[in-house]
DRENVEX-566914 format. One record per residue (C-alpha): x, y, z. Coordinates in steps of 0.05 Angstrom, whole numbers. Last residue first. Example, Ala and Ser with C-alpha at 12.3 -4.5 7.8 and 13.67 -1.06 7.14 Angstrom:
% residues 2
+--------+--------+--------+
!   east !  north !     up !
+--------+--------+--------+
!    273 !    -21 !    143 !
!    246 !    -90 !    156 !
+--------+--------+--------+
//
This chain:
% residues 147
+--------+--------+--------+
!   east !  north !     up !
+--------+--------+--------+
!   -192 !   -205 !   1239 !
!   -175 !   -135 !   1216 !
!   -120 !   -161 !   1170 !
!   -170 !   -206 !   1133 !
!   -218 !   -148 !   1122 !
!   -163 !   -105 !   1092 !
!   -140 !   -161 !   1046 !
!   -210 !   -168 !   1018 !
!   -253 !   -227 !   1036 !
!   -268 !   -276 !    980 !
!   -343 !   -283 !    970 !
!   -348 !   -221 !    925 !
!   -293 !   -247 !    880 !
!   -328 !   -314 !    874 !
!   -394 !   -280 !    856 !
!   -359 !   -237 !    804 !
!   -324 !   -297 !    773 !
!   -389 !   -336 !    771 !
!   -424 !   -277 !    738 !
!   -369 !   -273 !    685 !
!   -374 !   -347 !    671 !
!   -450 !   -340 !    663 !
!   -440 !   -282 !    614 !
!   -390 !   -323 !    574 !
!   -438 !   -382 !    572 !
!   -494 !   -337 !    548 !
!   -451 !   -307 !    494 !
!   -431 !   -375 !    468 !
!   -358 !   -392 !    469 !
!   -354 !   -452 !    515 !
!   -349 !   -504 !    461 !
!   -348 !   -473 !    392 !
!   -415 !   -464 !    359 !
!   -431 !   -491 !    290 !
!   -483 !   -442 !    264 !
!   -542 !   -474 !    228 !
!   -594 !   -422 !    248 !
!   -548 !   -367 !    222 !
!   -522 !   -316 !    271 !
!   -547 !   -245 !    266 !
!   -533 !   -176 !    237 !
!   -464 !   -185 !    206 !
!   -486 !   -250 !    171 !
!   -548 !   -217 !    142 !
!   -506 !   -174 !     96 !
!   -514 !    -99 !    107 !
!   -531 !    -49 !     53 !
!   -523 !     25 !     69 !
!   -556 !     76 !     22 !
!   -540 !    150 !     25 !
!   -604 !    192 !     29 !
!   -576 !    251 !     67 !
!   -611 !    229 !    131 !
!   -577 !    162 !    128 !
!   -606 !    101 !     94 !
!   -613 !     29 !    114 !
!   -621 !    -38 !     79 !
!   -605 !   -103 !    115 !
!   -643 !    -81 !    177 !
!   -690 !   -142 !    175 !
!   -754 !   -103 !    164 !
!   -722 !    -63 !    108 !
!   -716 !     12 !    102 !
!   -682 !     26 !    168 !
!   -671 !    101 !    171 !
!   -609 !    120 !    209 !
!   -611 !    187 !    245 !
!   -553 !    169 !    291 !
!   -598 !    172 !    353 !
!   -652 !    130 !    319 !
!   -600 !     77 !    300 !
!   -570 !     73 !    370 !
!   -638 !     71 !    403 !
!   -662 !     15 !    358 !
!   -598 !    -25 !    369 !
!   -606 !    -18 !    444 !
!   -674 !    -50 !    441 !
!   -652 !   -105 !    393 !
!   -590 !   -126 !    432 !
!   -524 !    -98 !    409 !
!   -472 !   -121 !    359 !
!   -511 !   -100 !    297 !
!   -527 !    -33 !    330 !
!   -454 !    -18 !    343 !
!   -437 !    -36 !    272 !
!   -492 !      7 !    243 !
!   -472 !     65 !    288 !
!   -400 !     59 !    264 !
!   -423 !     57 !    192 !
!   -465 !    119 !    204 !
!   -405 !    156 !    234 !
!   -362 !    135 !    175 !
!   -411 !    166 !    126 !
!   -428 !    132 !     61 !
!   -386 !     94 !     11 !
!   -376 !     19 !      3 !
!   -301 !     26 !     10 !
!   -310 !     47 !     82 !
!   -341 !    -22 !     95 !
!   -276 !    -60 !     85 !
!   -255 !    -73 !    157 !
!   -328 !    -83 !    177 !
!   -338 !   -136 !    124 !
!   -273 !   -172 !    139 !
!   -289 !   -173 !    214 !
!   -357 !   -202 !    200 !
!   -330 !   -256 !    154 !
!   -276 !   -274 !    205 !
!   -328 !   -278 !    261 !
!   -371 !   -323 !    218 !
!   -311 !   -368 !    204 !
!   -295 !   -373 !    278 !
!   -368 !   -391 !    295 !
!   -367 !   -447 !    245 !
!   -414 !   -447 !    185 !
!   -463 !   -499 !    164 !
!   -471 !   -497 !     88 !
!   -522 !   -455 !     51 !
!   -528 !   -409 !    110 !
!   -594 !   -404 !    147 !
!   -628 !   -339 !    164 !
!   -667 !   -302 !    217 !
!   -658 !   -227 !    208 !
!   -652 !   -178 !    265 !
!   -717 !   -141 !    276 !
!   -747 !    -77 !    249 !
!   -810 !    -43 !    275 !
!   -785 !     21 !    306 !
!   -739 !     37 !    248 !
!   -798 !     26 !    201 !
!   -838 !     88 !    217 !
!   -805 !    136 !    168 !
!   -810 !     85 !    112 !
!   -886 !     84 !    114 !
!   -891 !    158 !     94 !
!   -935 !    202 !    136 !
!   -876 !    229 !    174 !
!   -841 !    256 !    111 !
!   -786 !    295 !    146 !
!   -745 !    232 !    153 !
!   -730 !    227 !     79 !
!   -724 !    154 !     59 !
!   -787 !    145 !     20 !
!   -768 !    203 !    -25 !
!   -717 !    160 !    -61 !
!   -687 !    209 !   -110 !
!   -722 !    271 !   -135 !
+--------+--------+--------+
//
């Protein structure tokens, strides 16, 4: 018996198509939350997730997917055999029917996140690009000796 919706062999069932249609949740915390606090909460969840049951490999896939962009997350979850049962990825199942519940705060940032200066992902990527461009513009030691 059990939850038949979450068995991958039932192609006609609505649940089997959902992994392709999920998106990361949009949410707002009750009180504005600092980026450092959100990071601490996420670390605490992932450190304690083995106590929730389920397969360690699936938990690792869920974590990797939660930290990836949406396209990559979908590939990771499909490869691991994870069935996303909710449109916001907060409820998932593995192929054996084990349930995995993820809090929204591990999947996306709240709309009222208090960002630290210079720590946004985009700013970090821009800084990395500037460093790479600067490194490419500086001639190597071998080139300098040839001149």
